[in-house]
C-alpha positions, 0 to 999 in steps of 0.5 A, a space after each residue: 263448510 267445505 269449498 266455501 269462500 266469502 267475498 266482501 265488496 265495499 260500496 266504492 268498488 261495486 260500480 267498477 267491477 270488471 268483466 274479469 271479476 265476474 269471470 273469476 267467480 265463474 271459474 271458481 264455481 266451475 272448480 266447485 267453490 261455493 261463494 257468498 258475497 257480503 257488500 257495503 254501500 256507504 256512498 249510496 247511504 250518504 247520497 240518499 241521506 243528502 237527498 232526504 235532507 237528513 243531517 249526519 252526526 258523527 261520534 269518534 269518526 263513525 256515523 251515528 245511526 239514528 232512526 232516520 239514518 237507519 231508514 236510509 241504510 235499509 233503503 240503500 243496502 237492502 234495496 238499491 245496492 243489494 238488488 243492483 249487485 244481484 242483477 249484475 251477477 245474474 247478467 253474467 250467468 251467476 244465479 244470485 239471491 239477495 238477502 239481509 242479515 235479518 233474513 232467516 235470523 242469519 245475523 243476530 247482534 247487540 248494540 255497539 254503543 247505543 248512546 253514541 252510535 245509535 242503531 249500530 250493532 256488533 254480530 253476536 251470533 250467526 245462524 248459517 242454515 239459510 246460506 247453506 240451503 242456498 249454497 247447496 242449491 247452487 245459488 250465490 247469496 248476496 248479503 246486506 250487512 243488516 242484523 237484528 237485535 234481541 227485540 228484532 230492532 234493525 241494526 246497521 253492522 260494519 260490512 267488514 265485520 259482517 263478512 267475517 262473521 259470515 265466514 266464521 259461521 260457515 267455517 269458510 275456507 277464506 275471506 276475500 276483501 274485494 277492492 279497487 287494487 290488486 293487493 299490497 304493492 312494494 316497489 310496484 310489485 305485488 306482495 303475495 303474502 304478509 303478516 299483521 306485523 309486517 303490515 305495521 312495518 309497511 305502514 310506518 315506512 310509507 309502503 302502505 299508505 292512503 286508502 290501503 291503510 284502512 283496507 289492510 287494517 280491516 282485513 287484519 281485524 277479521 283474523 282469528 283462531 278460526 279465520 287464520 287468513 284473508 286476502 285483498 284482491 281486485 274487483 277491477 281485474 281477474 282475481 282467480 285464474 288457472 286455479 290460483 288466486 291473485 292478490 295479497 294473502 294476510 296470515 296470522 303468522 309472520 312469514 318471510 317475504 320474497 319481495 
């Protein structure tokens, strides 16, 4: 879909989005860009499970989504997190509509590993018609990463992969991962362009470390023949100004870096 961007906002950044973040979205819309936001909500899910006294099981480092955990996921993602983000966008003059991947049959999924992970799914099909209708009417769809199995069972989907699926389904121009940092830094300078191969080199050298490692790995995992580049941008500062994006672009082809 022409002039369409998908923004993925992790749960940890949602409470720290700056005025400049919203201004960047306003500037994008003024230049004719259509925007879809897919969000996570891990911290809110964990907090709700604690308050519900629901014990969390893990398998291979991933939380097992039991029926009790799924109830918390739906409450946190489709309820608290989604509606809070819609409200914050609306307060900044951005007409947002809250959805889950189940609405309009948008995201169809199958079990990732039902025995070990429970109600966790991987997206197998995207029906973007509802998103297209909302975008054409000038709205910003805000999508919680919940999908429907073949039997309409609710499945919890990794938000990074849900955002990638939405971007591919819409044939979006680019997928932006909104984090708490401006992008990849080398010697305190922003790396504007990088390849997956160079990311591995930077991780080995310690240039990419700590929380940036899973961020870059998630971004790389979404690259495909259709989605050939993604960006890591900041939610704490402007990521679009004077017609230019500020952040780190990750492309499939190895490129010579000026840094």
